[in-house]
DRENDO-1510 file (C-alpha; in Angstrom, 1 decimal, always signed):
<recs>
REC; n; res; u; v; w
REC; 1; MET; +0.0; +0.0; +0.0 .
REC; 2; LYS; +2.9; +2.4; +0.8 .
REC; 3; THR; +4.3; +1.7; -2.6 .
REC; 4; ILE; +1.0; +2.5; -4.3 .
REC; 5; HIS; +0.6; +5.7; -2.3 .
REC; 6; GLY; +4.2; +6.7; -3.2 .
REC; 7; ILE; +3.4; +6.2; -6.9 .
REC; 8; ILE; +0.2; +8.3; -6.7 .
REC; 9; GLY; +2.1; +11.1; -4.8 .
REC; 10; ALA; +4.8; +11.1; -7.5 .
REC; 11; VAL; +2.2; +11.3; -10.3 .
REC; 12; MET; +0.4; +14.2; -8.6 .
REC; 13; LEU; +3.7; +16.1; -8.1 .
REC; 14; SER; +4.6; +15.6; -11.7 .
REC; 15; VAL; +1.2; +16.9; -12.8 .
REC; 16; LEU; +1.6; +19.9; -10.5 .
REC; 17; PHE; +5.0; +20.8; -12.0 .
REC; 18; ALA; +3.7; +20.2; -15.5 .
REC; 19; CYS; +0.9; +22.7; -14.8 .
REC; 20; GLN; +3.4; +25.2; -13.5 .
REC; 21; LYS; +5.5; +24.9; -16.6 .
REC; 22; ASP; +2.6; +25.0; -19.1 .
REC; 23; ALA; +0.7; +28.1; -17.9 .
REC; 24; LEU; -2.4; +29.1; -19.8 .
REC; 25; PRO; -1.6; +31.4; -22.7 .
REC; 26; THR; -2.6; +35.1; -22.4 .
REC; 27; TRP; -4.1; +37.3; -25.1 .
REC; 28; SER; -1.6; +37.7; -27.9 .
REC; 29; GLY; -3.7; +39.3; -30.6 .
REC; 30; THR; -4.0; +43.0; -31.5 .
REC; 31; ASN; -5.6; +45.2; -28.8 .
REC; 32; ASP; -8.5; +46.3; -31.0 .
REC; 33; ILE; -11.0; +48.9; -29.7 .
REC; 34; TYR; -14.6; +49.0; -31.0 .
REC; 35; PHE; -18.2; +50.1; -30.3 .
REC; 36; GLU; -19.7; +47.3; -28.1 .
REC; 37; ASN; -23.1; +47.3; -29.7 .
REC; 38; SER; -21.6; +46.3; -33.0 .
REC; 39; VAL; -20.3; +42.9; -31.7 .
REC; 40; VAL; -22.8; +40.9; -29.8 .
REC; 41; MET; -23.4; +37.2; -29.3 .
REC; 42; ASP; -26.9; +37.2; -30.9 .
REC; 43; ALA; -26.4; +37.9; -34.6 .
REC; 44; ALA; -30.0; +38.9; -34.9 .
REC; 45; SER; -29.4; +41.8; -32.6 .
REC; 46; ARG; -26.8; +43.2; -35.0 .
REC; 47; GLN; -29.0; +45.4; -37.1 .
REC; 48; THR; -27.3; +48.7; -37.7 .
REC; 49; ASP; -24.2; +50.8; -37.1 .
REC; 50; SER; -26.2; +54.0; -36.8 .
REC; 51; LEU; -28.6; +55.6; -34.3 .
REC; 52; LYS; -31.6; +57.8; -34.9 .
REC; 53; VAL; -32.4; +60.5; -32.4 .
REC; 54; LEU; -35.9; +61.7; -33.1 .
REC; 55; PHE; -36.6; +64.8; -30.9 .
REC; 56; ILE; -40.2; +65.0; -32.1 .
REC; 57; PHE; -41.0; +62.0; -29.9 .
REC; 58; ALA; -39.2; +63.3; -26.8 .
REC; 59; PRO; -41.2; +64.6; -23.8 .
REC; 60; GLN; -42.5; +68.1; -24.2 .
REC; 61; GLY; -39.9; +70.7; -23.4 .
REC; 62; THR; -36.9; +68.4; -24.1 .
REC; 63; LYS; -33.9; +70.5; -25.1 .
REC; 64; ASP; -31.2; +67.9; -25.2 .
REC; 65; SER; -30.4; +64.2; -24.9 .
REC; 66; VAL; -27.5; +62.4; -23.4 .
REC; 67; LEU; -26.3; +59.2; -25.0 .
REC; 68; LYS; -24.2; +56.6; -23.2 .
REC; 69; ILE; -22.1; +54.8; -25.8 .
REC; 70; ALA; -20.1; +51.7; -24.8 .
REC; 71; VAL; -16.6; +51.2; -26.1 .
REC; 72; LYS; -14.8; +47.9; -25.7 .
REC; 73; THR; -11.4; +46.4; -26.2 .
REC; 74; MET; -10.4; +42.9; -27.2 .
REC; 75; GLY; -7.4; +42.6; -25.0 .
REC; 76; ALA; -7.0; +41.9; -21.3 .
REC; 77; PRO; -7.6; +44.6; -18.7 .
REC; 78; VAL; -4.5; +46.4; -17.4 .
REC; 79; ALA; -3.8; +48.1; -14.1 .
REC; 80; TYR; -3.6; +51.7; -15.5 .
REC; 81; ASP; -5.8; +54.1; -17.4 .
REC; 82; ARG; -5.5; +54.1; -21.2 .
REC; 83; THR; -6.6; +56.9; -23.5 .
REC; 84; PHE; -8.5; +56.5; -26.8 .
REC; 85; LYS; -9.5; +59.1; -29.4 .
REC; 86; VAL; -12.7; +59.6; -31.3 .
REC; 87; SER; -12.9; +61.8; -34.4 .
REC; 88; THR; -15.9; +63.5; -35.9 .
REC; 89; ASP; -14.4; +64.5; -39.3 .
REC; 90; GLN; -17.3; +63.2; -41.5 .
REC; 91; SER; -20.1; +64.9; -39.5 .
REC; 92; THR; -22.5; +67.6; -40.6 .
REC; 93; ALA; -23.4; +68.3; -36.9 .
REC; 94; VAL; -21.5; +71.3; -35.5 .
REC; 95; PRO; -19.7; +71.1; -32.2 .
REC; 96; GLY; -21.0; +73.6; -29.6 .
REC; 97; LYS; -24.3; +73.8; -31.5 .
REC; 98; HIS; -25.7; +70.3; -32.2 .
REC; 99; TYR; -23.5; +68.5; -29.6 .
REC; 100; ASP; -21.0; +69.3; -26.8 .
REC; 101; ALA; -17.5; +69.3; -28.4 .
REC; 102; LEU; -15.6; +66.1; -27.6 .
REC; 103; PRO; -12.5; +66.1; -25.5 .
REC; 104; ASP; -9.1; +65.4; -27.1 .
REC; 105; SER; -9.3; +61.9; -25.7 .
REC; 106; PHE; -11.4; +59.5; -23.6 .
REC; 107; VAL; -10.3; +57.1; -21.0 .
REC; 108; MET; -10.6; +53.3; -20.7 .
REC; 109; ARG; -10.2; +53.2; -16.9 .
REC; 110; ALA; -7.8; +50.8; -15.2 .
REC; 111; ASN; -8.9; +47.1; -14.9 .
REC; 112; ARG; -11.6; +47.6; -17.5 .
REC; 113; VAL; -12.2; +46.2; -21.0 .
REC; 114; VAL; -15.4; +48.3; -21.5 .
REC; 115; ASP; -16.1; +52.0; -20.7 .
REC; 116; THR; -18.6; +54.6; -21.7 .
REC; 117; ILE; -18.6; +57.8; -23.8 .
REC; 118; ARG; -21.2; +60.3; -22.5 .
REC; 119; LEU; -22.4; +62.5; -25.4 .
REC; 120; ARG; -24.9; +65.4; -25.0 .
REC; 121; LEU; -26.9; +66.2; -28.1 .
REC; 122; VAL; -28.7; +69.5; -28.4 .
REC; 123; ARG; -32.1; +70.1; -29.9 .
REC; 124; THR; -31.8; +73.0; -32.3 .
REC; 125; PRO; -34.3; +74.9; -34.5 .
REC; 126; ASP; -32.7; +73.8; -37.8 .
REC; 127; MET; -33.6; +70.2; -37.0 .
REC; 128; LEU; -37.3; +71.1; -37.6 .
REC; 129; THR; -36.5; +71.0; -41.3 .
REC; 130; ASP; -33.3; +69.0; -41.6 .
REC; 131; THR; -31.4; +66.0; -40.3 .
REC; 132; VAL; -27.8; +66.5; -39.0 .
REC; 133; SER; -25.4; +63.6; -38.7 .
REC; 134; LEU; -22.7; +63.1; -36.1 .
REC; 135; VAL; -20.2; +60.4; -37.2 .
REC; 136; LEU; -18.0; +59.0; -34.4 .
REC; 137; GLN; -14.9; +57.2; -35.5 .
REC; 138; LEU; -12.5; +55.4; -33.2 .
REC; 139; LYS; -8.8; +56.1; -33.9 .
REC; 140; PRO; -5.8; +53.9; -33.2 .
REC; 141; ASN; -3.1; +55.1; -30.8 .
REC; 142; HIS; -0.2; +53.7; -28.7 .
REC; 143; HIS; -2.8; +51.8; -26.5 .
REC; 144; PHE; -5.3; +50.5; -29.0 .
REC; 145; THR; -5.5; +49.3; -32.6 .
REC; 146; THR; -8.5; +49.4; -35.0 .
REC; 147; ASN; -7.7; +46.5; -37.2 .
REC; 148; MET; -11.2; +45.0; -36.8 .
REC; 149; THR; -13.2; +47.6; -38.7 .
REC; 150; ARG; -16.3; +45.6; -39.5 .
REC; 151; VAL; -18.3; +42.4; -38.7 .
REC; 152; ALA; -20.4; +40.3; -41.1 .
REC; 153; ILE; -24.2; +40.0; -40.4 .
REC; 154; GLY; -25.1; +38.1; -43.6 .
REC; 155; ASN; -24.1; +37.5; -47.1 .
REC; 156; ASN; -22.0; +40.5; -48.2 .
REC; 157; THR; -23.5; +42.5; -45.5 .
REC; 158; TYR; -21.3; +44.2; -42.9 .
REC; 159; LEU; -21.6; +46.5; -39.9 .
REC; 160; SER; -18.8; +48.9; -39.0 .
REC; 161; THR; -17.3; +48.3; -35.5 .
REC; 162; THR; -15.2; +51.5; -35.4 .
REC; 163; THR; -17.7; +54.0; -36.8 .
REC; 164; LEU; -21.1; +55.0; -35.3 .
REC; 165; ARG; -23.4; +57.4; -37.2 .
REC; 166; ILE; -25.9; +59.4; -35.1 .
REC; 167; ARG; -28.7; +61.1; -37.0 .
REC; 168; MET; -30.6; +63.8; -35.2 .
REC; 169; THR; -33.8; +65.4; -36.4 .
REC; 170; ASP; -37.0; +67.1; -35.2 .
REC; 171; VAL; -38.8; +66.7; -38.5 .
REC; 172; LEU; -42.3; +65.3; -38.4 .
REC; 173; SER; -43.7; +63.9; -41.6 .
REC; 174; GLN; -47.3; +62.9; -42.0 .
REC; 175; PRO; -47.7; +59.4; -40.6 .
REC; 176; ASP; -48.9; +56.6; -43.0 .
REC; 177; LEU; -51.8; +55.9; -40.6 .
REC; 178; TRP; -53.1; +59.5; -40.5 .
REC; 179; TYR; -56.9; +59.1; -40.8 .
REC; 180; PHE; -58.2; +62.2; -42.6 .
REC; 181; ALA; -61.8; +61.4; -41.7 .
REC; 182; VAL; -60.8; +61.6; -38.0 .
REC; 183; PHE; -58.0; +64.1; -37.9 .
REC; 184; GLY; -58.5; +66.2; -41.0 .
REC; 185; LYS; -55.5; +67.7; -42.8 .
REC; 186; PHE; -52.1; +67.0; -41.2 .
REC; 187; SER; -49.9; +69.5; -39.4 .
REC; 188; ARG; -47.2; +69.3; -36.8 .
REC; 189; LYS; -49.1; +71.6; -34.5 .
REC; 190; LYS; -52.3; +69.5; -34.7 .
REC; 191; PHE; -50.3; +66.3; -34.1 .
REC; 192; LEU; -48.6; +67.6; -31.0 .
REC; 193; LEU; -51.8; +69.1; -29.7 .
REC; 194; VAL; -53.6; +65.7; -30.0 .
REC; 195; CYS; -50.8; +64.1; -28.0 .
REC; 196; ALA; -50.6; +66.8; -25.4 .
REC; 197; LEU; -54.4; +66.7; -24.7 .
REC; 198; THR; -54.7; +63.0; -24.5 .
REC; 199; GLY; -51.3; +61.8; -23.3 .
REC; 200; TYR; -51.1; +59.6; -26.3 .
REC; 201; ASP; -47.6; +58.4; -27.2 .
REC; 202; PRO; -46.3; +60.5; -30.2 .
REC; 203; ALA; -44.3; +57.5; -31.5 .
REC; 204; LYS; -47.3; +55.3; -31.4 .
REC; 205; LEU; -49.5; +57.9; -33.2 .
REC; 206; ALA; -46.8; +58.3; -35.9 .
REC; 207; ASN; -46.2; +54.6; -36.4 .
REC; 208; GLU; -48.8; +52.2; -35.1 .
REC; 209; SER; -52.0; +54.0; -34.0 .
REC; 210; ILE; -55.0; +51.8; -33.5 .
REC; 211; ILE; -58.1; +53.0; -35.4 .
REC; 212; ALA; -60.3; +52.5; -32.4 .
REC; 213; ASP; -58.0; +54.9; -30.5 .
REC; 214; THR; -58.0; +57.6; -33.2 .
REC; 215; TYR; -61.8; +58.2; -32.8 .
REC; 216; TYR; -61.2; +59.0; -29.1 .
REC; 217; LEU; -58.3; +61.2; -29.9 .
REC; 218; GLY; -60.3; +63.1; -32.4 .
REC; 219; LYS; -63.2; +63.6; -30.1 .
REC; 220; VAL; -61.1; +64.9; -27.2 .
REC; 221; THR; -59.2; +67.3; -29.4 .
REC; 222; GLN; -62.3; +68.7; -31.1 .
REC; 223; ARG; -64.0; +69.2; -27.8 .
REC; 224; TYR; -61.0; +71.2; -26.7 .
REC; 225; LEU; -61.0; +73.3; -29.9 .
REC; 226; ASP; -64.8; +74.0; -29.5 .
REC; 227; GLU; -64.3; +75.0; -25.8 .
REC; 228; GLN; -61.5; +77.4; -26.7 .
REC; 229; ALA; -63.5; +78.9; -29.6 .
REC; 230; LYS; -66.5; +79.6; -27.2 .
REC; 231; ALA; -64.1; +81.3; -24.9 .
REC; 232; GLY; -62.9; +83.5; -27.7 .
REC; 233; ASN; -59.6; +81.7; -28.2 .
REC; 234; ILE; -59.7; +80.3; -31.7 .
REC; 235; ILE; -56.9; +77.8; -32.3 .
REC; 236; LEU; -55.2; +78.3; -35.6 .
REC; 237; ASP; -53.2; +75.7; -37.5 .
REC; 238; ASP; -49.7; +76.0; -38.9 .
REC; 239; ASP; -51.0; +77.5; -42.1 .
REC; 240; GLY; -53.2; +80.1; -40.3 .
REC; 241; SER; -56.5; +78.4; -40.9 .
REC; 242; VAL; -58.9; +77.4; -38.1 .
REC; 243; MET; -57.9; +74.0; -36.7 .
REC; 244; THR; -60.5; +71.3; -36.9 .
REC; 245; MET; -60.7; +67.6; -36.8 .
REC; 246; GLY; -62.0; +65.4; -39.7 .
REC; 247; THR; -65.6; +65.2; -40.9 .
REC; 248; SER; -66.3; +62.0; -39.0 .
REC; 249; ILE; -65.7; +64.0; -35.8 .
REC; 250; THR; -67.2; +67.3; -36.7 .
REC; 251; GLY; -70.1; +65.9; -38.7 .
REC; 252; GLY; -69.3; +68.3; -41.5 .
</recs>
């Protein structure tokens, strides 16, 4: 039995020393940096390398919006801060007007492989008629590389991993589901009034309004218009005409 135990002990020691000699390999590839939402486990979630900021659907009185954009690195974490740079060279958005100017560099904090860019976007009058684009592009430096510039999401279809396009607008186009018999002619002012009076979600009214809901929305809005008119306050539409709902509401 002593001999058997000695053999087992010798085998265990040899395994131990072998493990010490053959340490697990550490990361040896390039230390690429990329936007985290571009590389996810679920391929179906990888849909776009751009964001749309639609101020028209923001709560009333909204003047700006803060985005939190995750940036990730492939390599292992290190015990010190590392800087990375983001350029906006291809943008139509103007720093100090449409967004807060970016610092010269951002920081991947010590012991992290993912960190966050905080970006404040500003709602401006020119967005009422136009869309402005802010293009963020990660740049290589002495800490990080950008060799992985895209990922495949299908046959000959790719998403950028180092470029993120942010499109900002306050434009409101006539929704596909704008029922003229209920709402009458479309205007931005009328659309916003309907939502303000009823608390209806603007995004829902613009994209997926239920016809049963629209009759209620029209009734509430016309009642308000009638009450204001009786009080001597006639509500005018964007074009200067008297605002009214559609004929199925007014009976006209």
